[in-house]
Every structure is written in structure tokens, then in C-alpha cells.
N, C-alpha and C positions, 0 to 999 in steps of 0.2 A: 504494500500500500504506500503510495507516494505521499508527500507532505500535504498536497491539496486534498487528496482523498481523506487523509486523517483529519484535516480541518473540517471538511464537509461532514464527516462522521461524528466529530465532536460537537458540531454546531447544529446539525439537522438530523432528525429521525425520519426515515422513509416511511410514509404511510401507504402510498399507492402509486404505481406507475400508470399514468394516464395515457401516455403515447410513447412509443419507442420505435425509431426507425434510424436508418443511416443519416438522414437529414436532420432529425431533431429528437429531442428527448424531453418529455414533460412529466413531472411528478408532483404529487401532493406530499409535502414534507412538513414536519413540525419543527419550528425554530426553537431550540432549547433555551436560548438566551432571551429572546423576546416573548417566549411563551405564546406562540400563535401559529396557526396553520398558514402555510405559504404555498405558492406554486413555484417550483424550480424548473427552469427551462434551459436547455442547451441549444444555442443557435450559432449561426455563422457570424464571424466577426464583422461581416458586411452589414449586419443589423445594428451595430453599436451606436451609430449616430441616431438611428430611429429610437432606440431605447433611451438614449440620453435625452432626446426631445420629449419622449413620453414621460420620463421621470420628472420633468419640469412643468408638465401640464397640470393645471388645476381644474380637472374635469371629473365629476363624481362617478361617471360611467366608465372611466378608464382605470384599470387596476393600478394601485400605487406601486411604483417600483422601489423596493427596499434596498437592493444591492445589485451591482453589476461587477462581474469578474471577467478578466481575460485569462484563459488558461488553455494551454496546448493548442493555440491558434483557433480557439472557439470562445464564444461568449456564454457566460453563465448568468442568467437573470433570476433574481429572487423577487417575487412580486406578491402583492395581496391576492389571497385566494378568495374567489367569489363563487359561491355555490350556484350552479346553473339551474335554470327553470325551463321546463318545456313550454313551447308556444301553443300546445294543445289546450288552449283556454278560451273563455268566451271572447266574442268579437271586441268588446270594449277594452278588455285588458290587453288583448293582442295589439290593438291600435295604440294604446298607451306605451307599450313596450317598443313598438316600432317608432313612435315619436322620439322616445329616449335614444334609441339607436341612431336615428337620423341626426339628432342634436349632437351626439357624441362624435359621429363621423364628420360633421361640419367642423367641430373643434380640431380634430386631428388633420383634416384636409387643410385648414387654415395654417397648420404647422408644417405644411408640405409633405404630409405622410398619406399614402394611399394604402388601405388595408389589404386589398387584393384577395382576401380569402374569407369573406363573410358567409357563414353557413351554420345551420343549427348544430352540427356536430362539433363546432369549435367553442361551445359554451364554456368548456373548462380549459381551453388552450389559452 
């Protein structure tokens, strides 16, 4: 186990792997120091500027970015975990959720970020 893996192991407890592929890794982790559930993501370093921008956004519908690490030519992101909710709800609630989504997308578009992967299965990503 390398020093970074020891750091992760001493700081976070793995709760569940949400997605694992060659391109990305997403997990639900418990931050032992902050005492909260977080989402930990492994991304390409090409995403660093996007995550730095997101970290500075004051948008309640964008998960708060707690930490950004560069390791082994990859980016590790630790962010607020938000429990997903299905859109199989009544029409009025679905409309309210879509309005919130549009408002959030408007904020990130103003920051010159385009999400490019909006879909229901990304609720926990």
C-alpha cells in the first residue's frame, strides 16, 4: 500500500462502490475526520479546472467540493454526497425538480462549464 492509499484508508471508510470503470471510479465513503458521508471520484486531470470552478460556485444544487487531489496523473475529488431521488413522481414535483435542474445548469453554463452527461442514472455521480 503506497502513502496515498494509506492516507485514503486512514481518512475514509469505503461504504459502497457506485461506479467503477477504466475511465472513472465513484464511491460512497465516510470521512472519518469530518464525520460525514462523501462521494469520492477518480477523474482525468483534464477535469481539474472544471472542479476548481465548481468548488467556487455558490449554487445549492451543485454538490460542495470538499477536496481535490492530484495523484498518479489522475484527479481525486471528494464532494458532498446527495442522496438521489427518482423522477417517478407526480407531475408537479417533477416540474419543480426540472426547474431546479435548469437553474443549476444556467449557473454552471455561466461559469463556462457544459455538463454533457445529464441522465437519470447519474443521480449519484
